[in-house]
N, C-alpha and C positions, 0 to 999 in steps of 0.2 A: 504494500500500500504506500509506504514512504517512497519507494523507488518510482512508482507511478506518479506520485505527487511532484517529485523533483523534475520529472519530464515536462510538466506544465508550469514549472517555475514557482511552485508554492513552497515557502520556507517551513517544511515539516520539522526539521531539526530544532528550529527556534521554538515552535509550538510545544513540542514534547519536552524540551529543556525547561520551559516555564511550568508545564504541568507536573513534571517530576520534582520541581522546587516551587511549590505553591505559594511561598512567601512573596514571590514576584507577581502573583496573580491578584489583580485588584481592578476596580472599575475603570481606573485611568488607563491601565494597560489594554483592557478590552475596547475602550473608546478609541485609543490611538491606533489599534490594529483591527478595527471593525471590518473594513473592506476585505482584508485578507482573511480574517477569521470567518467571515460569512462564506467565502469560497471553500475554505477548508471544511466547514461544518456541512456544506452540501455534499461533499464527497464522503465524509464520515457517516452522515445520516443515510446516504444511499447504501453504504456498506452494511449498516445495521439492519436495513430492510431487505436484505438479500433473501431469496427463496430458501425455505427450510431444507429442501433436498440438497442444496449446495453446501450446507454446514458439515456434511460428511467428508468434504475435501479438507484436508488438514490446513492448507494455505488459506482457504477462505475462513475457516474457524479461527485461525490465528489473527487474521485481519479484523474479524468481528470482535475478538478479544481486545485488540489494540484500540479499535474505534470506541468500544464501550468505556475503556479507561479514559480516553481523551474527552469524550462528551460528558461522561459522568463526573470527571474531575472538574470540568468547567462549571457544571451546574451545582455541584456540591459546595464549591468554594465561593462562587459568585451567583447565587440563584436570582437575586434581584436584577443584576446587570444583564444576565443571560435572558431573563424573561422579557426584557425590553428590546431584544434584537428582532429584526424582521423575520428571522428564521426560527424563532422560539417555538412555534407550534410544531414545526417539523422535528425539532429536537426532542420534544416530549413524546411524539409518536414513535420516534426511533428508539428511545430508551424503553418504551413499553414493549417493543419487539425483543429487545435484549432481556427484559424482565420475564417474558413468556418463555423464551427459548434458551436462556443463558445456561440453565443446568444441563442442557444437552452437550454443551462445550466444556464447561468447568463451573464448579460452584461459585467461584469468585466473580464470574461474568454476571450471573443473576443477582448476586448480592450487591455488586457495584452499581448496577442499574437501579435496584430497589433503594439503595442508600441515597442516590442522587434524586430520585423522585420523592423520597420521603423528606429530604431537606427542602426541596422546592415546595412541596405541599404545606409544610409547617412554617414556611417563611411568609409572614404576614405582609411584608413590604413588597412582595413580588406581584406581578400583574394578576388581577382577580380571575380573569377568564382563563388564563393559563393554569393557575392553581386549580381551578374547577376541573379542567380537562385532565390534568395530572392526577388529581384525586380519584376521578372515575377510573382511569386506566390502572392506577396503582392498586385500588381495591379489587378490581377485576383480576389483575395479575396475581396478587397475593391469595385471592380466593382459589385460583387454580393451583397454587403451591400447596394449600391446605389439603387438597385432595390427593396429593402425591406423597405418600408416606414411606417411600423407599429411602432407607438410610444405609450408608456405607459402614463397614466394620472398622475402617481405619480412621484415625484422627485426622482432621483437616486443619490447615492453618487458619488463623483468624483473619477475616476480611471485613473491613468496616465495622469492627466491634462485634462481629457474629462468628461463632465457632461451631455452629450447628452443622451436622453431617447430612441432613436431608432437607428438602424444600418445605415440608410441613412444619417442622420445628423452627426453621429459619423465618417462615412467615409470621410466626408468633412473635419473634424478636422485633421485626419491623412494625407489626401492628401495634405492639406496645409503645414504640416510639411515636407513632402517629397519634394514638389516642391519649397519650400522657397529658398533654396540655392543649386540647383542641380549641380553636377559636370558633366564632359563629359560622363562618363559611364551611369549615371542616365538619362541624356538627350537622349542618344542613345537608351536606353532600352524603354523609354517612346515613342519615335518616332516609334520604331519597334513593339510596343505592338499591337497585332492583334485586340484587342477589344477597341482601342483608341476612335474611333468615337462613339461607343455605350456607352462608359464610359462618354464622354463629354455630350452626349445627356441626360443621366440620372443625371449627375452632375448639368447640367444647370437647370433641372426640380427641383432638391432638393433645390438648391440655390434660385430659383424663388418662389417655392410654400411652402417649408418646413423650410425656413429661415436657411438653412445650411450655414456654414462658407463661405462667398463670396470670400475670398482670395484664396480658393482652385481653383476656376474657373479662376480668374485673373492670378494667378501664372502659371497655366497649359497653358493658351493661349499664354503666353509670352515665352514659351520654343521653341527653334528652330524647325521648321518643323511642329509644332502643328497647328498654324494658317493656314498654307497652306493646311493642310489636312481638316480643317474645311471649308475653302472657296471652296474646290473642292467637298465637300460632297453633295450628292443629297438626303440625308435622310430627309423626311418630318417630321415636328413636328406639332401636333395638339394642340393648346391652348384650344380651346373649341370645343365640338362635333358639327358636322354638319357645321363647318366653314372651309374655305379654308386653308389647311396647309401651313406652310412656311418652308424654308430651315433652316438647323442647323446654318449657319452663321448669317442669319437674326435674328434667335431666340437669339443667344448669344449677338448680337449687342443691341437688344431691352432689354435684361436682364441687361446688363451693364449700359445702358442709364437710365433705371428706377431705378436701385439700386444706381446709383450715386446721385439721388435726394432723395432717401428714407433712405439710410444708413448714419447716421451722424458721419462720421469718415474721417478725413482729409487724412490719409494714404490710405484708400480704394478708395477715390476719385482720388488720384494720380495713383493708380494701374489701376483703371477703365479707366481713360483717356489714359494711356499708351497703353492699349489694343485697345481702339477705334482708337488711332492714328495709330497703326499697321494695323488695318483694313483699315483705310483711305489711307495708303501708299501702299496698296497691288496692284501690277501689274499696275502701271502707270495710276491710276485713276479708275480702275475697282472697287476696294474696296470702294473708296470714293463715287462713284455713288450708290452702293448698300447700303452704310451707310446712305446717305442723302435721299434715297428713302423710308426709314422707316417712318411710321406714327408717331413714338415716337421721331423722330429726332428733332422736335421743343422743346420737353422737354429736350433733350440732350443739345440744345443750352442754355436753361435756366440754366442748371447746369454748363455749360462751362463759362458763363459770370463771375461769381465770382471766379471760380477756376483759370482762366487765370491770375488773379492778382498775384498769388503766385506760380503757377506751370508752369514751362517752357513747359512741354508737352501739357498742356491745351492751352497756348498761341500759340504754334505752330499749333495745330489743329484749333483754332479759325482763325488764319491767313490763313490757307488753305481754310476754309469755306468762309471767307470774301473775299478772292481773286477770288472766282469763280463768273463768270458773273451772273449766275442765282441765286446765294445765297446772294449777297450783298444787294438786296432789302429786303429780308427776315430779314437779320441781322439788317439793319437800322430800319425796322418796329418794330422789337422786342425791339431795343434800345429806340425808342421813346415811346413805350408802357410802359417800365419799368421806364422811367423818368417821366411819368405822375404823378401828385400829388396824385391821388387816387389809384395808384397801390400799392398793399401790397408788403412788402419785400419778396425777394425770399429765402425762407427757406424750408428745406425738410419736407415732411409730417410727417415723424417719429420724426424729431427734434421738430416740433411744438407739437406733441402729448406728447412727453416725458417732455418737459418744462412745459406743462399745468399740467401734473400729479404731477410734483415736486412742482409747485406753489400752487396747490389747497389743502387746509387743510379741508377735509370733516369732518363734525360733525357726530359722530357715531350714534347719536340718530335718527335724521331726514334726514340725507344725504345732508343737505344744506351746503353752503359755507359761514362761518361766516365772512370771510374777503373780500367778493365780493365787497362791497361798497368802502372799502379802496383801493382796487386794481383799481377800475374804476376811482377814483379820482386821483390816481397817473398817469394814462395814459391820460395826458392832451393833448389838441390839439397841443400845441407848441412842445411837445415831439414827437408826431406822425409826424409832418411836418419835424422835424429835422432828424428823422429816415429815412423818404423817401428821403430826400436830400442826406444823407450819402449813401443810397443804390444806388441812381441814379449816384452819383459821382463815386462810385465804378465801375459801368458798363461803364461809360464814360472812365475811366482809362483803362479798358480792350480794348475798341475800339481804343484808342490812341496807346496802346502797339501793337496792331495787325495791325496798319496802315490801318484800314478799313475806317476811316474817314479822310478827309483832315484836317490838323491842324486848318485852319480857321473855318471850320464847327464845329470842336470839341469845339473851343472857343465860337462859337455862341450858341451851345446847352447848354454849361456849364453856359453861362450867363443867359440863360432862366430859370435856376433854382433859 
C-alpha cells in the first residue's frame, strides 16, 4: 500500500511517522496537511472497504491491517478534528467495515476499529451527525461480536486496553466504555437502537457464561428507557435445554443477583444493587413482585445483608423487602440463621476461591501443602467464634438500619450473641 502511494506522490512515510508518534498529532497538524490527508484517507478508506473474499490474500489482509491502524489512530487521537473533515462520513463507514471483519484478520484489527469508534462516539465536541452514525454502526458491530463466542486457548497481547481472546468478551469491554458516562445523544441512540433487546439478550449470556465484563450489563440497564424495554420484552431465554424458558427481565435479575455474590468487587456490587433497585421500583410494585418471585432471590438477600451497611441503594432495597408483609418473615428467618454460631461467614464463592489460591503454597514436587499444619493451628476456635460474632453483628446492623426489627428485639438478638 505504501509503495502504491509513493507512485502517486503521497508522503506515506510522513503520515505513518506522525501516527507512530502521536504527540505530533494535533488539530494544527491536521489543518496544515488537510489537502494531502484527504487524498490519503480516500485510499485508506477504499482499502478498508475491500470485498470480504479478498481478505484471504495475505497482502490484502496486511494492507487492511495497516489502513485500520492509520485511520483508527487519527480518529482516536483527534476525533473532533477528524469529524470536521469533508471525508469524515467515509471514515466512519470504513472503520465499521474493519469492526465487522477485523477478527477474520487479527484480533487487534477489530479492537483498533472499535476503540476509534468508541472514542468518536463518546467525544461530545465532535460533529453530532457523525457521532449518531458512528453510534449506530458501533452498536450494530458490537452486537455481532456478542454472538461470536469463539475464544482462543492462547493468551493474546493487549490492544487498546483489551486483552480478551474472543469477540464476545471483547464486546463487553467496549460496551462498558460506551455506557460508562453517556450523554443525551448516546442515551437517545441506544434507546432507539432496533437491535437493543437482542443485544441485551446476548450480552447477558456472555456476562453469565463467558465471564464478560459485568459492568457493561449494569451500565446499559441503568440508561433511561432500557429497563422499561427489558421489562416489556417477551423474548424467552433458555438456560438449559428441555427446561422451561424464562423472560429476559427475569434472566437479567437472576444474573445480577448471582454475580453480586460471585464477583468480589465493591463497585460492581453497588452497580448491581442499583439495577435491582430499579427493577424493584418499576411500575408500583410490579417489578418488585417479579424480582422476589425468582428462585435466586434468597441468595440476593444474602448479598444484600452486608452490602446494606455501606451502600444506600442496598439499604433502600432491603427496607422495601423488609417492609413487605410476606417478606418480613423470610428476612427474620435469614437473620436468625446467619446469627447462629455454626453459620459460616457470608463471602462470595469466587472470593473464597481466590483467597484459598493466594494462601496455598503448593510444593512443586508432590503437590502437597507444606504449610497446612501451621494454617490449621492459626485458625483456633476462639478466632472462629469471634469471626461469626462480627458477621452476625454486621447483619444485625443492617436490620436496624432498615427498620425491619423493633429496637427492643434488635437489642434482644444482639444480647444473645
